[in-house]
Structure formats: structure tokens, C-alpha cells
C-alpha positions in Angstrom: -47.2 -119.9 99.5 -49.6 -119.6 97.0 -53.3 -118.2 97.8 -54.9 -121.5 97.0 -52.4 -123.2 99.3 -53.5 -120.7 101.8 -56.8 -120.7 101.2 -56.9 -124.7 101.6 -54.8 -124.2 104.9 -57.8 -121.5 106.4 -60.2 -124.1 105.0 -58.6 -126.5 107.0 -58.6 -125.2 110.2 -61.5 -124.2 110.1 -63.4 -127.9 109.1 -60.9 -129.5 111.8 -62.8 -127.7 114.5 -66.2 -127.8 112.9 -65.8 -131.9 112.8 -64.2 -132.5 116.0 -67.8 -130.0 117.5 -69.5 -132.4 115.0 -68.0 -135.6 116.9 -68.6 -133.4 120.5 -72.3 -132.0 119.4 -73.9 -134.3 116.7 -75.3 -132.3 113.9 -77.5 -130.0 116.6 -77.1 -127.2 114.1 -79.9 -129.0 111.7 -82.3 -127.0 114.0 -81.4 -123.7 112.6 -83.2 -121.8 110.1 -82.0 -119.8 107.7 -82.6 -116.5 109.8 -80.8 -118.7 112.9 -77.5 -119.6 111.1 -77.4 -115.6 109.3 -78.0 -114.0 113.2 -75.0 -116.8 114.7 -72.8 -115.3 111.6 -74.3 -111.5 112.4 -73.1 -112.0 116.1 -69.9 -112.6 115.4 -68.8 -110.5 112.9 -71.0 -107.5 115.0 -68.3 -108.7 117.3 -65.2 -108.2 115.6 -66.8 -104.9 114.5 -66.6 -103.8 118.1 -63.3 -105.4 119.1 -61.9 -103.3 115.7 -63.7 -99.9 116.9 -63.0 -100.6 120.5 -59.4 -102.0 120.4 -60.3 -104.2 123.0 -61.7 -107.3 123.8 -63.1 -108.4 126.5 -64.1 -112.4 125.9 -60.9 -114.5 124.7 -61.6 -116.0 121.7 -59.7 -113.8 119.1 -61.0 -112.2 116.4 -59.2 -115.0 114.2 -61.3 -117.6 115.8 -64.7 -115.5 114.8 -63.9 -115.5 110.9 -63.6 -119.1 111.4 -66.9 -119.4 113.5 -68.4 -116.8 110.5 -66.6 -119.9 108.0 -68.2 -122.6 109.4 -71.6 -120.7 109.8 -71.4 -119.9 106.1 -71.6 -123.5 105.3 -73.8 -124.6 108.0 -75.8 -121.6 106.0 -75.7 -123.9 102.8 -76.1 -127.2 104.2 -79.0 -126.6 105.0 -80.2 -124.9 102.2 -79.1 -128.0 100.2 -80.7 -131.0 103.0 -83.8 -128.9 103.6 -86.4 -129.2 106.8 -87.5 -133.1 105.9 -83.9 -134.3 106.0 -83.0 -136.3 109.0 -81.2 -134.2 111.9 -78.4 -136.7 112.8 -76.3 -137.2 110.6 -73.1 -138.7 110.7 -69.3 -137.0 110.9 -68.7 -138.6 107.2 -71.9 -137.3 105.9 -71.0 -134.3 107.3 -67.8 -134.3 106.0 -68.6 -134.9 102.2 -71.3 -132.3 102.2 -69.3 -129.4 103.8 -66.1 -129.8 101.8 -68.9 -130.1 98.6 -69.6 -126.2 99.5 -65.9 -125.7 100.3 -64.9 -126.9 97.0 -67.8 -124.2 95.2 -66.3 -121.7 97.7 -63.2 -122.2 96.3 -63.8 -122.3 92.8 -66.0 -119.2 92.4 -62.7 -117.5 94.8 -60.4 -118.7 91.8 -62.2 -117.9 88.9 -62.9 -114.1 91.5 -59.5 -113.2 91.6 -58.3 -114.1 88.2 -61.2 -111.1 86.9 -60.3 -109.1 90.2 -56.8 -109.9 90.6 -56.7 -110.5 94.3 -57.6 -106.4 94.9 -58.8 -108.7 98.7 -54.8 -108.5 99.5 -54.9 -104.4 99.7 -58.3 -105.0 101.6 -58.6 -104.0 105.2 -59.6 -106.6 107.5 -63.0 -103.3 108.4 -63.8 -104.0 104.7 -64.1 -107.7 105.2 -66.5 -107.2 108.6 -68.6 -105.1 106.8 -68.8 -106.6 103.5 -70.3 -109.7 105.9 -72.1 -108.0 107.4 -73.5 -106.4 104.1 -74.2 -110.2 102.9 -76.0 -110.6 105.8 -78.8 -108.0 105.8 -78.9 -109.0 102.3 -80.1 -112.4 103.0 -82.7 -111.6 105.7 -84.0 -108.8 103.1 -84.5 -112.0 100.7 -85.9 -113.9 103.7 -88.5 -110.7 104.2 -89.3 -111.2 100.7 -90.0 -115.1 101.3 -86.9 -116.2 99.1 -87.7 -114.1 95.8 -85.2 -111.7 94.4 -85.6 -109.7 90.9 -82.5 -109.6 89.3 -79.9 -110.3 92.3 -78.5 -113.9 93.6 -80.0 -115.5 96.2 -79.1 -116.7 99.5 -76.6 -119.1 98.5 -74.5 -117.0 96.3 -74.2 -114.6 99.3 -73.2 -117.2 101.9 -70.1 -118.3 99.4 -69.4 -114.7 99.4 -68.8 -114.9 103.0 -67.0 -117.7 103.3 -64.4 -116.2 100.9 -64.6 -113.2 102.8 -64.0 -114.7 106.2 -60.9 -116.8 104.4 -59.3 -113.9 102.9 -59.0 -112.3 106.7 -58.1 -115.7 108.1 -55.3 -115.5 105.3 -54.0 -112.2 105.8 -54.2 -112.7 109.8 -51.9 -115.4 108.8 -49.8 -113.4 106.8 -49.7 -110.9 110.0 -51.3 -108.4 107.7 -54.7 -107.8 109.9 -54.7 -108.1 114.0 -55.9 -111.6 114.6 
């Protein structure tokens, strides 16, 4: 299977979960501020790191489900940035699906461009590195928020969310290939 096929498969599994939860819960995530979205991703990444470091887990959700949650929360973060606080809280599933796919399309294009330049170096990376990079991106988001959204030369919050999506997808691909713990 090609990288793009693997990417699409990982995203499809995550999107399916997200849209089913949208049907169950509506768009309750619309009340989340950027810091809250970052903290949700942080909780999931810290759990993965704890499992990696201890080798054990006590809650049923596996590492794979946590990476799917990270991917979905990063998409939520991007949708929230686009919609803003003034947009309606209640969105129908079709609208959410369109927004979700728009963010994933951008993330996929970014991945393809970076894969061209970096030669798919991520295929040789550890799951621990993906987790650490996600945590690093979250610290960047928190610092940008502390700076009231301003950066001097760095990319903004959205670029960090896109990288988080791609790290999560890479982890899911390598789990699917049996190269990383799921």
C-alpha cells in the first residue's frame, strides 16, 4: 500500500469515530477554547508517554485509540481557529464533515510536500519520538497563547496543529504495519 493510501486509511478510521461522536454528542467541542483543545491533546500524549515509559496500561483504550484522539482534537483545534467564537455552536454533521475534510486535505498536502523533501524519514522514527514531538508542538501552542497569539518569526498555532495531525497519522501507519506498539 502506498503512503497516501495508508494516510487516507488512518484518517478515515479517525474521521469515522469523530463523525459518530458528532452524531452522539453534537458539536459540544465548539465551546472549547484553544488552550482547552491543546490540553486535551496533552492529556492523550502524556498517557501514551506514560505507557511507553512504564510498559503497562490500566485503562482499556490502547495507544492507537489515543493517537486517533490526538488527530481528531488537532482537527477540532483547526476548525475552532477557522470558525471563531462567534460562529454557531451547533453545526450539522454534513458541515462538520466538510470542515474536517478541508483540514485533513491541507494536512495531507503538507505531508506530501514534506515527504518529498525529507524522504519519508518518519518511517525510521520511534513512536516515542512522535509522542515527544507532539508534546513539543503543544508547548509551542501554549507559548504562542501566552504571547497573545503573536510570534516574531515562527509559524502560528495552525501550523503546529497540522504537524500534530501528521505525527499522529505516521504513528497510526507504523502501528498498522506492526512496527510500533498499538
